[in-house]
N, C-alpha and C positions, 0 to 999 in steps of 0.2 A: 378843677371845675371853672375857675376864672378864665383860664386859657380857652377852654371849650366854649364858654359863654361869649367870649370875644370873637368866636369863629375860628379859633386855632385848633390844632390837634395836639393832644398830650396824653401821656400814659404815666401813671404813678406806680412805681415798683419799690417795695421795701428792700433796702440793701445795707448790710454791714460792710463798709468799705475795707475792712481788714480781712474779710472772708473771701477767698478765691471762688468758692461755690456761689456765694451771693452775687459776686460781680459777674460770674458767668450767666447766672439767671437774669440779672439786670440787662445784660447785653442781648441775650436771647429774646427776652421780652420786648426790648426796644426794636430789634430787627423784625420780630413777628408783627409788631404794631405798624412800623414805618417801612419795612422792606429793606432797609439798609441803615448804616450808621456812618455818618460823614464827619462828625465833630464830637470830640470829648473835651469838656472843660473840667479840670480837676480844681475844685475850689474848696476843698475840705481844710479844716483847721481845728485843732484842739487847743484850748487855753492851757498854757503851761507857764504861768507866771509865778515863779518862785526863785528866790536867790539861790545861787549854786549851793551854798551850805545848808539851805533849807529844802532843797529838792530831793526827790527820791528816784530810785531806779524805775519804779512804776510810772512816774511822771515821764521819765525819759522814754521808756518803752511805749507808752501810750502816744506820745508825740510822734515818735518815729513810725509807729503803726499807722496813724492817721495821715501824717504829713509826707511820709516817704514810702513806706511799704505799699500803700494804696496806689501810688504812682506806678510802681513796678507791676503790681497785679493788674491794674487797669490797662496799662500799655501793652503788656503781654496778651491780655484778653482781646483788646480791640484791634491789634495789628492784623491778624488774619482776616477779620471781618472787613476792615477798611481796605486791605490789599485786594481782597476779592471784589469789592465794590469799585475799584479803580483809584483808590487813594482816600486821603482824609487829613484831618488836622487835629492836633492835640494841643490844648492851651492849658498850661499849668500856672495857677495864680500864686505868685510869690509875695514877697514883702521887702520893704526897704531894710528890714532887720537882717536880711541875708548879706547885705553889703558890708565888706570889711571896714570901709571908712565910716560907717554909721555906728559901729560898735561902741565907740567912746561916747556917743551921744545918747545911747539907749539908757533908760533908767534900769536900776537893778531888777533882776527877776526875769530877764529875757534870754538867758543863755541857751536854754533848750530850744525855745522857739526859733532863735536866730540860726542855730545849727541846722534845725530841720528845714528851714526855708533855704539856707545855703545848699543843703543836699538836694532839694527840689530843683534848684537852678542847675547844679552840676549834673544831675540826672538828665535834665532836659538837653543840655549841650552835649552830653556824652551819647545819648540815644539818637540825636538828630542825624548823624552820618549813617547810622544803620537803617533808619527808617526812610530816609530820603529816596533811596533806590526803589522802595516799595510804593512811592507816591504819597508818603505820609510825612507831613511837616509837624514838628513839635517845637513849641516856643514856651518860654516862661515870661510872665508879665508881672511887673511890679507896678501896681496901680497907684501907689502913693498912699498917703494916709486917708482912710475911708471911714467915715462915721457909720459903723454898722450897729446892729442891735447889741452885739457882743462888746464893741468898744464903748458904747454908751453905758452899758452895765459896768464895765471895767473902770472907766474914768469918771462916771457920774454925769448927770444932766447939766450940772453947773460948770463943767469943763469948758475952757475956751476952744471952741471948734473952728476958730478962724483958720482958713487955709485947708481945711479938711474937705474931701470930696464926699459926695453922697453915693450910695451903691449904684444908682442908675448912671452915674458918670463913668463907671467901669465898663458899661455895656458896649459903647462904640469901639474901644480898643480891643476888647475880646472878640467882637464881631469881625473886625479887620483881620486879626490873626487867624480866626477860624476860616476865613476865605483864602488863606495862604496855602493852597494845595498845589503840589507839583503836577 
């Protein structure tokens, strides 16, 4: 409603990002509304903050479903639509937690999250050569530490947010990558 009120065009479609049929319906609804689909931004994340010895296989499975499986399902579903439209761009939002060199600096409880974001980056780099000939670019973006609603709940309002970005700071780099179409 806010987008429409500002003169933009938007469509809201309920979607379980772990469900292939929901993703297909989301893409079909988007194409029906806009006539095409040029950009996909995968920005899903599920909180999986638990030390390794306190984590569960359900936590692991939920994180992989949201952070990794959804990438696969969305990429498979948008590829023919983007190819038919002459190309497109996929931007997958990662995290510094994916970096090997950051592991020693991470507080306890981020093993599952770190593995999921590393998988997101590897998926992106492995899919890129297959998608490029179809006119589709795929990139992973590490926006740095961003003070989101989730991180504020996780770390508390009294946390020292010095050096952390705001969500709107991630917009320009996402838009730049979205424009990277072959």
